[in-house]
Biopython code that builds the backbone (N, CA, C, O; Angstrom):
import numpy as np
from Bio.PDB.StructureBuilder import StructureBuilder

atoms = [
    (1, "UNK", "N", (3.227, 88.898, 124.697)),
    (1, "UNK", "CA", (1.970, 88.501, 124.695)),
    (1, "UNK", "C", (1.921, 87.373, 123.875)),
    (1, "UNK", "O", (2.828, 87.026, 123.119)),
    (2, "UNK", "N", (0.405, 86.562, 124.096)),
    (2, "UNK", "CA", (0.583, 84.966, 123.817)),
    (2, "UNK", "C", (0.428, 84.885, 121.974)),
    (2, "UNK", "O", (0.110, 85.773, 121.183)),
    (3, "UNK", "N", (0.729, 83.719, 121.784)),
    (3, "UNK", "CA", (0.601, 83.208, 120.459)),
    (3, "UNK", "C", (-0.371, 82.308, 120.352)),
    (3, "UNK", "O", (-0.158, 81.186, 120.811)),
    (4, "UNK", "N", (-1.609, 82.600, 119.739)),
    (4, "UNK", "CA", (-2.835, 81.642, 119.524)),
    (4, "UNK", "C", (-2.892, 81.140, 117.984)),
    (4, "UNK", "O", (-2.262, 81.554, 117.011)),
    (5, "UNK", "N", (-3.851, 80.118, 118.089)),
    (5, "UNK", "CA", (-3.918, 79.251, 116.917)),
    (5, "UNK", "C", (-5.395, 79.456, 116.448)),
    (5, "UNK", "O", (-6.315, 79.097, 117.183)),
    (6, "UNK", "N", (-5.639, 80.052, 115.187)),
    (6, "UNK", "CA", (-6.987, 79.701, 114.910)),
    (6, "UNK", "C", (-7.406, 78.415, 114.620)),
    (6, "UNK", "O", (-6.859, 77.710, 113.772)),
    (7, "UNK", "N", (-8.400, 78.068, 115.323)),
    (7, "UNK", "CA", (-9.076, 76.812, 115.341)),
    (7, "UNK", "C", (-9.435, 76.248, 113.958)),
    (7, "UNK", "O", (-9.334, 75.050, 113.694)),
    (8, "UNK", "N", (-9.860, 77.182, 113.091)),
    (8, "UNK", "CA", (-10.326, 76.257, 111.603)),
    (8, "UNK", "C", (-9.488, 76.452, 110.665)),
    (8, "UNK", "O", (-9.876, 76.312, 109.504)),
    (9, "UNK", "N", (-7.975, 76.868, 110.974)),
    (9, "UNK", "CA", (-7.078, 76.869, 109.739)),
    (9, "UNK", "C", (-5.780, 76.804, 110.457)),
    (9, "UNK", "O", (-4.902, 77.296, 109.748)),
    (10, "UNK", "N", (-5.411, 76.458, 111.392)),
    (10, "UNK", "CA", (-4.142, 76.531, 112.099)),
    (10, "UNK", "C", (-3.414, 77.643, 111.952)),
    (10, "UNK", "O", (-2.188, 77.559, 112.028)),
    (11, "UNK", "N", (-4.014, 78.817, 111.727)),
    (11, "UNK", "CA", (-2.817, 79.937, 111.224)),
    (11, "UNK", "C", (-2.682, 80.546, 112.934)),
    (11, "UNK", "O", (-3.543, 80.622, 113.811)),
    (12, "UNK", "N", (-1.371, 80.880, 112.936)),
    (12, "UNK", "CA", (-1.218, 81.584, 114.484)),
    (12, "UNK", "C", (-1.139, 82.961, 114.089)),
    (12, "UNK", "O", (-0.660, 83.424, 113.054)),
    (13, "UNK", "N", (-1.749, 83.632, 115.191)),
    (13, "UNK", "CA", (-1.986, 85.134, 115.482)),
    (13, "UNK", "C", (-1.470, 85.232, 116.868)),
    (13, "UNK", "O", (-1.592, 84.360, 117.728)),
    (14, "UNK", "N", (-0.755, 86.626, 117.031)),
    (14, "UNK", "CA", (-0.188, 87.008, 118.080)),
    (14, "UNK", "C", (-1.475, 88.095, 119.038)),
    (14, "UNK", "O", (-2.029, 89.053, 118.499)),
    (15, "UNK", "N", (-1.711, 87.711, 120.349)),
    (15, "UNK", "CA", (-2.486, 88.549, 120.939)),
    (15, "UNK", "C", (-1.922, 89.827, 121.443)),
    (15, "UNK", "O", (-0.980, 89.787, 122.235)),
    (16, "UNK", "N", (-2.450, 91.023, 121.027)),
    (16, "UNK", "CA", (-1.582, 92.299, 121.397)),
    (16, "UNK", "C", (-2.404, 93.053, 122.594)),
    (16, "UNK", "O", (-2.104, 94.172, 123.011)),
    (17, "UNK", "N", (-3.327, 92.377, 123.004)),
    (17, "UNK", "CA", (-3.951, 93.062, 124.361)),
    (17, "UNK", "C", (-5.324, 93.548, 123.900)),
    (17, "UNK", "O", (-5.599, 93.793, 122.725)),
    (18, "UNK", "N", (-6.213, 93.671, 125.003)),
    (18, "UNK", "CA", (-7.335, 94.136, 124.423)),
    (18, "UNK", "C", (-8.378, 92.964, 123.650)),
    (18, "UNK", "O", (-8.521, 91.788, 123.987)),
    (19, "UNK", "N", (-8.982, 93.619, 122.621)),
    (19, "UNK", "CA", (-9.168, 92.720, 121.682)),
    (19, "UNK", "C", (-8.457, 92.609, 120.432)),
    (19, "UNK", "O", (-8.942, 91.945, 119.516)),
    (20, "UNK", "N", (-7.317, 93.217, 120.310)),
    (20, "UNK", "CA", (-6.565, 92.957, 119.008)),
    (20, "UNK", "C", (-5.626, 91.752, 118.873)),
    (20, "UNK", "O", (-5.210, 91.040, 119.787)),
    (21, "UNK", "N", (-5.391, 91.665, 117.672)),
    (21, "UNK", "CA", (-4.805, 90.399, 117.302)),
    (21, "UNK", "C", (-3.911, 90.475, 116.129)),
    (21, "UNK", "O", (-4.243, 91.474, 115.490)),
    (22, "UNK", "N", (-2.905, 89.854, 115.548)),
    (22, "UNK", "CA", (-2.413, 90.124, 114.209)),
    (22, "UNK", "C", (-1.993, 88.876, 113.657)),
    (22, "UNK", "O", (-1.489, 88.038, 114.404)),
    (23, "UNK", "N", (-2.123, 88.678, 112.582)),
    (23, "UNK", "CA", (-2.341, 87.359, 111.882)),
    (23, "UNK", "C", (-0.766, 87.262, 111.551)),
    (23, "UNK", "O", (-0.429, 88.163, 110.782)),
    (24, "UNK", "N", (0.309, 86.388, 111.937)),
    (24, "UNK", "CA", (1.747, 86.079, 111.857)),
    (24, "UNK", "C", (1.908, 85.984, 110.421)),
    (24, "UNK", "O", (2.843, 86.630, 109.947)),
    (25, "UNK", "N", (1.315, 85.429, 109.777)),
    (25, "UNK", "CA", (1.548, 85.163, 107.932)),
    (25, "UNK", "C", (1.406, 86.427, 107.393)),
    (25, "UNK", "O", (2.302, 86.859, 106.668)),
    (26, "UNK", "N", (0.350, 87.141, 107.647)),
    (26, "UNK", "CA", (0.079, 88.343, 106.684)),
    (26, "UNK", "C", (0.631, 89.707, 107.473)),
    (26, "UNK", "O", (1.330, 90.607, 107.006)),
    (27, "UNK", "N", (0.084, 89.565, 108.841)),
    (27, "UNK", "CA", (0.645, 91.041, 109.444)),
    (27, "UNK", "C", (-0.719, 91.812, 109.652)),
    (27, "UNK", "O", (-0.725, 92.782, 110.411)),
    (28, "UNK", "N", (-1.765, 91.456, 109.070)),
    (28, "UNK", "CA", (-2.874, 92.071, 109.398)),
    (28, "UNK", "C", (-3.733, 92.191, 110.788)),
    (28, "UNK", "O", (-4.376, 91.202, 111.140)),
    (29, "UNK", "N", (-3.752, 93.147, 111.430)),
    (29, "UNK", "CA", (-4.298, 92.938, 112.490)),
    (29, "UNK", "C", (-5.927, 93.336, 112.884)),
    (29, "UNK", "O", (-6.658, 94.096, 112.248)),
    (30, "UNK", "N", (-6.143, 92.839, 113.706)),
    (30, "UNK", "CA", (-7.638, 93.154, 113.626)),
    (30, "UNK", "C", (-8.247, 93.272, 115.004)),
    (30, "UNK", "O", (-7.550, 92.789, 115.897)),
    (31, "UNK", "N", (-9.535, 93.874, 115.413)),
    (31, "UNK", "CA", (-10.086, 93.523, 116.407)),
    (31, "UNK", "C", (-11.192, 92.594, 116.457)),
    (31, "UNK", "O", (-12.045, 92.581, 115.569)),
    (32, "UNK", "N", (-11.235, 91.418, 117.961)),
    (32, "UNK", "CA", (-12.115, 90.344, 117.732)),
    (32, "UNK", "C", (-12.758, 90.311, 119.074)),
    (32, "UNK", "O", (-12.109, 89.933, 120.049)),
    (33, "UNK", "N", (-13.886, 90.652, 119.165)),
    (33, "UNK", "CA", (-14.871, 90.497, 120.321)),
    (33, "UNK", "C", (-14.293, 89.481, 121.063)),
    (33, "UNK", "O", (-13.702, 88.575, 120.476)),
    (34, "UNK", "N", (-14.400, 89.506, 122.549)),
    (34, "UNK", "CA", (-13.806, 88.399, 123.435)),
    (34, "UNK", "C", (-14.762, 87.241, 123.347)),
    (34, "UNK", "O", (-14.382, 86.184, 123.851)),
    (35, "UNK", "N", (-16.035, 87.289, 122.739)),
    (35, "UNK", "CA", (-16.827, 86.050, 122.747)),
    (35, "UNK", "C", (-16.541, 85.573, 121.717)),
    (35, "UNK", "O", (-16.418, 84.350, 121.774)),
    (36, "UNK", "N", (-16.311, 86.186, 120.392)),
    (36, "UNK", "CA", (-15.719, 85.320, 118.943)),
    (36, "UNK", "C", (-14.505, 84.580, 119.443)),
    (36, "UNK", "O", (-14.478, 83.349, 119.430)),
    (37, "UNK", "N", (-13.201, 85.529, 120.014)),
    (37, "UNK", "CA", (-12.031, 84.873, 120.466)),
    (37, "UNK", "C", (-11.920, 83.849, 121.104)),
    (37, "UNK", "O", (-10.993, 83.086, 120.835)),
    (38, "UNK", "N", (-12.840, 83.545, 122.133)),
    (38, "UNK", "CA", (-12.915, 82.259, 122.685)),
    (38, "UNK", "C", (-13.714, 81.142, 121.981)),
    (38, "UNK", "O", (-13.856, 80.021, 122.469)),
    (39, "UNK", "N", (-14.200, 81.514, 120.854)),
    (39, "UNK", "CA", (-14.763, 80.512, 119.793)),
    (39, "UNK", "C", (-13.792, 80.028, 118.612)),
    (39, "UNK", "O", (-13.901, 79.022, 117.911)),
    (40, "UNK", "N", (-12.872, 80.966, 118.590)),
    (40, "UNK", "CA", (-12.211, 80.965, 117.214)),
    (40, "UNK", "C", (-10.546, 80.661, 117.448)),
    (40, "UNK", "O", (-9.776, 80.285, 116.564)),
    (41, "UNK", "N", (-10.160, 80.953, 119.039)),
    (41, "UNK", "CA", (-8.664, 81.006, 118.865)),
    (41, "UNK", "C", (-8.282, 79.995, 120.332)),
    (41, "UNK", "O", (-9.016, 79.875, 121.312)),
    (42, "UNK", "N", (-7.006, 79.380, 120.137)),
    (42, "UNK", "CA", (-6.614, 78.500, 121.125)),
    (42, "UNK", "C", (-5.287, 78.666, 121.518)),
    (42, "UNK", "O", (-4.416, 78.288, 120.733)),
    (43, "UNK", "N", (-4.949, 79.192, 122.650)),
    (43, "UNK", "CA", (-3.763, 79.435, 123.112)),
    (43, "UNK", "C", (-2.904, 78.405, 122.720)),
    (43, "UNK", "O", (-3.302, 77.244, 122.817)),
    (44, "UNK", "N", (-1.547, 78.704, 122.200)),
    (44, "UNK", "CA", (-0.463, 77.541, 121.829)),
    (44, "UNK", "C", (0.618, 78.159, 122.636)),
    (44, "UNK", "O", (1.106, 79.245, 122.323)),
    (45, "UNK", "N", (1.069, 77.346, 123.874)),
    (45, "UNK", "CA", (2.085, 77.485, 125.004)),
    (45, "UNK", "C", (3.289, 77.545, 124.204)),
    (45, "UNK", "O", (3.954, 78.577, 124.115)),
    (46, "UNK", "N", (3.607, 76.389, 123.579)),
    (46, "UNK", "CA", (4.545, 76.059, 122.925)),
    (46, "UNK", "C", (5.297, 77.222, 122.033)),
    (46, "UNK", "O", (6.457, 77.629, 122.092)),
    (47, "UNK", "N", (4.158, 77.616, 121.154)),
    (47, "UNK", "CA", (4.565, 78.697, 120.160)),
    (47, "UNK", "C", (5.041, 79.917, 120.732)),
    (47, "UNK", "O", (5.890, 80.685, 120.281)),
    (48, "UNK", "N", (4.010, 80.028, 122.372)),
    (48, "UNK", "CA", (4.337, 81.507, 122.740)),
    (48, "UNK", "C", (5.721, 81.519, 123.220)),
    (48, "UNK", "O", (6.383, 82.544, 123.057)),
    (49, "UNK", "N", (6.305, 80.356, 123.871)),
    (49, "UNK", "CA", (7.347, 80.349, 124.194)),
    (49, "UNK", "C", (8.557, 80.581, 123.261)),
    (49, "UNK", "O", (9.421, 81.388, 123.604)),
    (50, "UNK", "N", (8.644, 79.983, 122.225)),
    (50, "UNK", "CA", (9.470, 79.996, 121.095)),
    (50, "UNK", "C", (9.608, 81.428, 120.689)),
    (50, "UNK", "O", (10.683, 82.025, 120.627)),
    (51, "UNK", "N", (8.458, 81.920, 120.422)),
    (51, "UNK", "CA", (8.399, 83.462, 119.961)),
    (51, "UNK", "C", (8.757, 84.400, 120.932)),
    (51, "UNK", "O", (9.080, 85.457, 120.390)),
    (52, "UNK", "N", (8.845, 84.444, 122.412)),
    (52, "UNK", "CA", (9.168, 85.254, 123.211)),
    (52, "UNK", "C", (10.446, 84.986, 123.243)),
    (52, "UNK", "O", (11.152, 85.977, 123.054)),
    (53, "UNK", "N", (11.187, 83.657, 123.475)),
    (53, "UNK", "CA", (12.205, 83.624, 123.647)),
    (53, "UNK", "C", (13.374, 83.697, 122.510)),
    (53, "UNK", "O", (14.585, 83.760, 122.723)),
    (54, "UNK", "N", (12.788, 83.674, 121.401)),
    (54, "UNK", "CA", (13.639, 83.621, 120.304)),
    (54, "UNK", "C", (12.944, 84.290, 118.763)),
    (54, "UNK", "O", (12.591, 83.587, 117.816)),
    (55, "UNK", "N", (12.874, 85.610, 118.808)),
    (55, "UNK", "CA", (12.179, 86.278, 118.107)),
    (55, "UNK", "C", (12.096, 86.463, 116.736)),
    (55, "UNK", "O", (11.326, 87.146, 116.061)),
    (56, "UNK", "N", (13.404, 85.438, 116.318)),
    (56, "UNK", "CA", (13.112, 85.122, 114.875)),
    (56, "UNK", "C", (12.390, 84.247, 114.367)),
    (56, "UNK", "O", (12.318, 83.979, 113.167)),
    (57, "UNK", "N", (11.760, 83.706, 115.321)),
    (57, "UNK", "CA", (10.753, 82.441, 114.861)),
    (57, "UNK", "C", (9.093, 83.104, 114.178)),
    (57, "UNK", "O", (8.292, 82.507, 113.458)),
    (58, "UNK", "N", (9.028, 84.253, 114.631)),
    (58, "UNK", "CA", (7.802, 85.119, 114.044)),
    (58, "UNK", "C", (8.352, 85.523, 112.894)),
    (58, "UNK", "O", (7.374, 85.821, 112.209)),
    (59, "UNK", "N", (9.575, 85.768, 112.088)),
    (59, "UNK", "CA", (9.906, 86.244, 111.024)),
    (59, "UNK", "C", (9.890, 84.755, 109.967)),
    (59, "UNK", "O", (9.446, 84.766, 108.819)),
    (60, "UNK", "N", (10.415, 83.659, 110.585)),
    (60, "UNK", "CA", (10.320, 82.289, 109.979)),
    (60, "UNK", "C", (8.945, 81.847, 109.650)),
    (60, "UNK", "O", (8.756, 81.244, 108.593)),
    (61, "UNK", "N", (7.820, 82.131, 110.588)),
    (61, "UNK", "CA", (6.387, 81.846, 110.347)),
    (61, "UNK", "C", (6.081, 82.843, 109.046)),
    (61, "UNK", "O", (5.476, 82.513, 108.025)),
    (62, "UNK", "N", (6.566, 83.944, 109.300)),
    (62, "UNK", "CA", (6.073, 84.896, 108.336)),
    (62, "UNK", "C", (6.513, 84.592, 106.975)),
    (62, "UNK", "O", (5.598, 84.306, 106.202)),
    (63, "UNK", "N", (7.705, 84.586, 106.498)),
    (63, "UNK", "CA", (8.417, 84.459, 105.358)),
    (63, "UNK", "C", (8.202, 82.712, 104.707)),
    (63, "UNK", "O", (8.289, 82.483, 103.501)),
    (64, "UNK", "N", (7.920, 81.620, 105.735)),
    (64, "UNK", "CA", (7.529, 80.462, 105.218)),
    (64, "UNK", "C", (6.023, 79.956, 105.280)),
    (64, "UNK", "O", (5.692, 78.827, 104.917)),
    (65, "UNK", "N", (5.136, 80.922, 105.784)),
    (65, "UNK", "CA", (3.856, 80.467, 105.701)),
    (65, "UNK", "C", (3.442, 79.504, 106.707)),
    (65, "UNK", "O", (2.505, 78.749, 106.446)),
    (66, "UNK", "N", (4.161, 79.435, 108.065)),
    (66, "UNK", "CA", (4.082, 78.208, 108.971)),
    (66, "UNK", "C", (2.743, 78.201, 109.619)),
    (66, "UNK", "O", (2.272, 79.246, 110.068)),
    (67, "UNK", "N", (2.064, 76.983, 109.693)),
    (67, "UNK", "CA", (0.938, 77.047, 110.666)),
    (67, "UNK", "C", (1.337, 76.430, 111.528)),
    (67, "UNK", "O", (2.490, 76.002, 111.494)),
    (68, "UNK", "N", (0.363, 76.147, 112.756)),
    (68, "UNK", "CA", (0.806, 75.801, 114.010)),
    (68, "UNK", "C", (-0.193, 74.583, 114.383)),
    (68, "UNK", "O", (-1.348, 74.795, 114.753)),
    (69, "UNK", "N", (0.427, 73.125, 114.232)),
    (69, "UNK", "CA", (-0.623, 72.237, 114.694)),
    (69, "UNK", "C", (-1.101, 72.135, 116.047)),
    (69, "UNK", "O", (-0.559, 72.525, 117.081)),
    (70, "UNK", "N", (-2.329, 71.483, 115.858)),
    (70, "UNK", "CA", (-3.186, 71.430, 117.523)),
    (70, "UNK", "C", (-2.246, 70.551, 118.419)),
    (70, "UNK", "O", (-1.476, 69.816, 117.800)),
    (71, "UNK", "N", (-2.207, 70.526, 119.561)),
    (71, "UNK", "CA", (-1.280, 69.686, 120.524)),
    (71, "UNK", "C", (-1.886, 68.372, 120.401)),
    (71, "UNK", "O", (-1.170, 67.388, 120.589)),
    (72, "UNK", "N", (-3.405, 68.192, 120.039)),
    (72, "UNK", "CA", (-3.822, 66.850, 120.691)),
    (72, "UNK", "C", (-4.136, 66.034, 119.342)),
    (72, "UNK", "O", (-5.170, 65.382, 119.200)),
    (73, "UNK", "N", (-3.396, 66.112, 118.624)),
    (73, "UNK", "CA", (-3.148, 65.447, 117.198)),
    (73, "UNK", "C", (-2.306, 64.120, 117.623)),
    (73, "UNK", "O", (-1.923, 63.329, 116.761)),
]
sb = StructureBuilder()
sb.init_structure("model")
sb.init_model(0)
sb.init_chain("A")
sb.init_seg("    ")
for serial, (resi, resn, name, xyz) in enumerate(atoms, 1):
    if name == "N":
        sb.init_residue(resn, " ", resi, " ")
    sb.init_atom(name, np.array(xyz, "f"), 0.0, 1.0, " ", f" {name:<3s}", serial, name[0])
structure = sb.get_structure()
């Protein structure tokens, strides 16, 4: 599933399907309506690629508290 970035604070989340998202730093899972998700999250294709192909990347994100910079900076 895709990795998304919360626009307001650059925290990465994993989209779990349906309306569920998991914060990759804290591990907290929440349901977010589609309307809210469209406003607060942006898909990050690079992070999705690395997390899918190198599972340890998610562990690094969690242990180091890494955030994802927007692609448009």
